[in-house]
N, C-alpha and C positions, 0 to 999 in steps of 0.2 A: 456696601452691604456684604456681610459674610454669609457664605453658604455652607450648609452642613452636607458634606459629601459622603457621610457614613451611609452605607447601604442598610436596608432593613435586616438582611441576614447578619451583618456585622453588629447591629444594635442588639439583635436577639442573642447572639453569642456573648456579647458583653453583659447582658442581663443575666444570662445563665451562669457566666463566670462569677458574677457578683453574688448570685444565690448560692453557688457552691462554696465560695469563700465565707459567706454568712453562715451557712450550715456548719462548716468546720469550726468557725469561731464560737457559735452558740453551743455546739456540741461540746467544745472544750470548757466553756463557762459552766454549763450544766454538770459536766463530769467533775469539775473542781468542787462544786457545791455538794455533789453526792459523796465524793471521797471524804470531804471534810466532815460531813454528817456521820459517815461510817467511823471515822477516827474518833469523833466525840463519843459515839456509842461504845467503841472498843475501850477507850480510856476510862469512861464512866463505869463500865462493867468491872474493870479491874480495881478501880478506886473505891467504889461504893459497896461492893460485895453483892451477893445474890439478892438479899432482901431489899437493900437500897436501890439496886438497879431495877428490880421489879417495879418499884414505885416510880423510878425515873422513866421507865418504859411507858408507864401509864400517862405520865405528863407529856411525853413526846407524842403519844397518840392523841391527847387533847389538843396539842399544838397543830397536829395534822388536820384535825377536824375544823378547828377555828381558822386554820390557814386557807381553807377553801374560799373564804371571803376574799382573800388577797388574790387568789386565782381568778375569781369572778370579776374583780375590779380590773385586773390585768387584761382579761379577754374583752370586757365591755369597753375599757379605755382604749385598747389598741384599735378596736372596731370604730370607735368614735373619731379617733385621730385620722384613720384611713379615709373615712367618708367626709371629713371636713374639707372645705376648700383649701387649696394650697396656702393661701395667705392667712388662713385662720387656724392652721394646725398648731402653731405655737400657743395661741390663746386657749384652744381646746385642751392642749396638754397641761397647761397650768391650772385650768379649771378642774381637770381630773385629779391632779395632785392635791389641790385645795379641798376637793370633795372627800378625798381619802383621809384627810386629817380628822374630819368629823366622824367618818366611818371607824377609824382607829379608836377614837375615844368611845364610840358606841359599843364596839365589840369588847373593849376592855371593861367597861362598866357592866355590860351584860354578863360577861364571864365572872366578874366579881360577885354579882348578884346571885348567880346560881351556884357559887362556890360551896355553900353549906350542903346543898343537895348532892353535888359531885363528891364532896368529902365523905358523906354518908355512903354513897354508892360504891366508892373505891376503898372504903375502910381506911381513910387517912386519919392521922392524928389531929389535924386541924385544917382550917381553910387556907393557910398561908401559901401552900404549894400551888393551889389553884389560882390564887390572886397573883402569884408570880408568873403563872402561865399567861394571865391577862396582860401583864406588863410586857411579856414577850410578843404577844399577838399584835399589840399596837404598832410597833415599828415594822413588823412584818407586813401589816396591812398597807402602810404607807409605801413600803418597798414594792408592793404589787402595782401601785399606781405608776411608779417610776419605770418598772418593767413594761407596763402597758404603753407608756409614752414612747419609749425607745423601740418597742416592737412595732407600734403603729407607724412610726417614722422610718422603719426598716433600717435603723442605725445599729447594725449588727455588732460592731465592735463595742459600742457603748452597752448594748443589751447583754453581750457576753460578760463584759466587765462587771455589770451590776449583779448578774447571777453569781459570779465568782466572789465578789466582795461581800455580798450578804452571807453567802455560805461560809466564807472564811471568818468573817467577823463573829457570827454566832458561835461557830465551833471553837475558835480560839478563846473567846470569852469564857466558854464553858470548860474547855480543857485546862486552861491555866488555873482556874479557881478550884476545879474538882481535884486536881493533883495537889494543890497547896492545902486545901481545907478538908477534903474528903467529906464534904457536907452537901447534901442534896439541895437544901435551901440556897446556900451560897452559889452552888452551880447554876441554878436557875437565875439568880441575880447576875452572875457573870455572863450568861447567855443573853439576858436582856440588855445589859450594858454594851456587850459586843455588837448586838444587832442594831441598837440605836446609833452607835458610832459608825457602823457600816452603812446604814441608811443615810446618815449625814454626808458621808463620803460619796454615796451614790447620787445624792442630790446635786453635788458639784458636777458629776458626770452627766446628769440629765439636764442641768440648768441651761445649756445652749439650745435645748430643744423646746423650751417653754418661754412664754412671755408673761411675766407676772404683772398684775394679779390674775389675769385670765377672765374667761367668760363664764357665765352661769350656764349649766348644762341642763337643758330641758329633757325630762324623762330619763335621765341617766340612772337614777335610783332604780327604776323599773328594769332597765337593761342589766344592771348589776345583779338584781334579784334573779332574773331568769337565767343568767349565766352561772351564778352561784348555785342555784337550784339544780341545774343540769350537771354541774361538776360534782356537787354533793351526792347526787344519785349515782354517778359513776364511782365515786369514792366508796360509798356504802357497798355497792355491788362487788367491787374488786377487793374488799377487805372482809366480806361476810364469811368466806370459806374458812379462814383461820379461826374465827370465833365459833363457827359451827363445829369444826374439828375439835376444838378445845372442849366443847360441851358434850359431844357424842362419843369421842374416842377415848381410849385409856390415856393416862399421862404419857406413857412411852410413845404411843402412836401419835398423840398430839405433838410431841416433840419432833417426831419424824416429819409430820406434815408442816410444822413451822419451818424446818430447814428447807423443805421443798418450796415453801412460799417465798423464801429469799430468792430462789432462782426465778420464780414467777415475777417478783418485783424487778429484778434485773432485766429480764426480757421485756417487761412492760415499759420500763423507762428508757431503754436503749434508743428507741426511735423517737423519743419525745422532741428532739430538736427539729424533726421534720414538721410536726404540727406547729411548732413555734415559728419557724421560718415561713411556713405556708399560710398561716392564719391571715395576715394582711392581704395576701393575694386571693384568698378565698372570699374576701369581703367585697372586692371590686370587680372590674371587667376581666381580670385574669383568672376568675374562678374556674371556668370550665377546664382549661388546660391544667391548672394546679390540682384540681380534684383527682384526675386520673394519675398524674405523675406522683403526687403525694401518697396516694393510696398504694401505688405500685412500690414506691420506696419503702413504705412501712412493711408491706408484705415481704419484700426481699430481705430486709433487715431481720424480720421475725423468722423467716425461713432459715437464714444463716445461723441465728442464735439457737434454734431448735436442732439444726443439723450438728452444730458444734457440741451441744449437750448430749445428743444421741451418739455421737462418735467417741466422746471422751467422758462418759458418765462417772467412772470411778474417780477421775481427776476432779470433776466438778463437785462431787459429794465430799471428797476429802478436803478440798479447798474451802468449801462453805461450812461444813459441819465437823469433819474429822472422821476417824475410823469407826466411831460409835454409831455411825449412820449408814453402814455398808448395805443394809437390806433395802435402802432406798435407791440403790444404783439402777435397778431394772426399771424403775418408774420415774426417774428424775426428769426424763425428756418430756413427760406429760406436763409437768409444771412449767417448763419452758414454753410449751405449746399454749398453755393457758395465758401466760404473760403476753405472748406474741398476738394471740387472738384479741385480748383486751386492749392491746396497743392499737390495733386496727380500729377497734370500736371507739377508742379515744380520739383518733384522728377524725373519724367520721362524725363524732359528736361535735368536735370543734368546727367542722364544716357546717353543721347545723346551726351552731351558735353564730357563726359568721353571717349566715343567711337569715338570721332571726326566725328560725323554725323552732317550734316548740314540741313537735311530735316525739322527738327522741327521748324527752324526759319521761313520757308515759311508758315508752318501750323499756327504758332502764328500770323503772320501778316494777314493771311486770316481770322482767328478767330476775330481779332480786326476789320477788315473791315466789317465782317458779323455783329458783335455787333453794330457797328455804324449804319449800314443800317437798322437793325431791330428796334433799338431804335428811329431812325428818323421816321420810319413808325408807331411805336406803343409806345406811351409814355403817356398814359392817366392817369397813377397813379404810386405810389411807387411800388405796387404789380406787375403791368405789366412790369415795367423795371426790377425788381428783378427776375421775372420768365424768362425773356429773357436772362439775364446774367447767370442765373443758367443753362438754356438750352445750352448756348454756352460753359460754363465751363464743363458741363457733356459730351458734344460732344467731346471737346478737350481731356478730360481724356480718353474717350472711344477710340479715334483714337490712343492715346499713348499706351493703353493697347493692342489694336489689333497689333500694331507694335511690342510690347514686345512679344506677342504670336508668331508672325511669326519669330522673332529672335530666340526664344527658340526652335521652331519647326525646324528651319534650323540647329541650333547647334545639335539637336538630330539626324537629318539625317546625318550630317557630322560625328558624333561620331559612328553612326551605320555603316556607310560606311567604316570608319577607322578600325572597328573591324572585 
């Protein structure tokens, strides 16, 4: 008989080292995807010209909205895999992938059905661009299931690789075609082909984690719905300010705000790897310790990003927008603070999804309504709108932290009573 002489402290250190390596790997994978998306936008802006790129930006926005379903499948799938019995995780994983195929078909058909309305709303020449968006959403949705399986199995190297491959495939497909053809339609075709090829490659990466054909997943559709609803509410809240600024400010001021919003997005996505790594641990017995450590990590990263922007505002503004946006220098740190605050809110939202709690969804929609009401009442300048958004973001994060505090206090009382 073999004995395990590893001490509890050594096992804990090993798990912490594994989590750290996983965080680095996933952070790199996410960064690769973000950089490739930025390169695609940069090349498209130069190749399509202002008018064409304006339409392309609208199509990217549609992809982001439709892509929330993939995020919901990823979150619900990761949770289902974590909670499955060890011998059933491969079957659960393949069931998730199989379910995503029908979801991909569904969102593609739904997007195509509403294409005439979207065409009218965005003043497009025809429905073909929206239909091509539908063809892009289908593989992206399947990719969400592969990410969920790898995330739930805590296979961080595979998870990072899937993030990177999907980002590279979609971007390369679009970049090559837009440079060669300078056609918006063919660019979306190239992105769709690149994404399908990338997802096929990612299936090979995820294949060792699944056991085909897999099991039927009871109530999985409902779990995906709740996760998608929560993430959609967060998506709406974190993108409202740019739309409101566009509506209420002058064209020049709206441009200034849009540059500030880029800093917001960077600060928002910087700690994303923390939630990605923490999510499986927020689902099982490791939840209590992970909540505190994860929230602290997000706060520290957010504080560092705000401090950097506050110390080097001129550099940040010049790097993001150029010399034409110099008047934003004194206010740019506020946008970093907005992103950092929403990043904490995002982590706390994932902790709610992991625990099957629904209250956060209501809070998010209330925050969105509050933001709209305040900006309607006060919109005299870029600074005024930014301060309102910061106030809402900080309040939302504070509400989440208070809920976290009460959860930990309740767990402490239960443990004390049990002892």
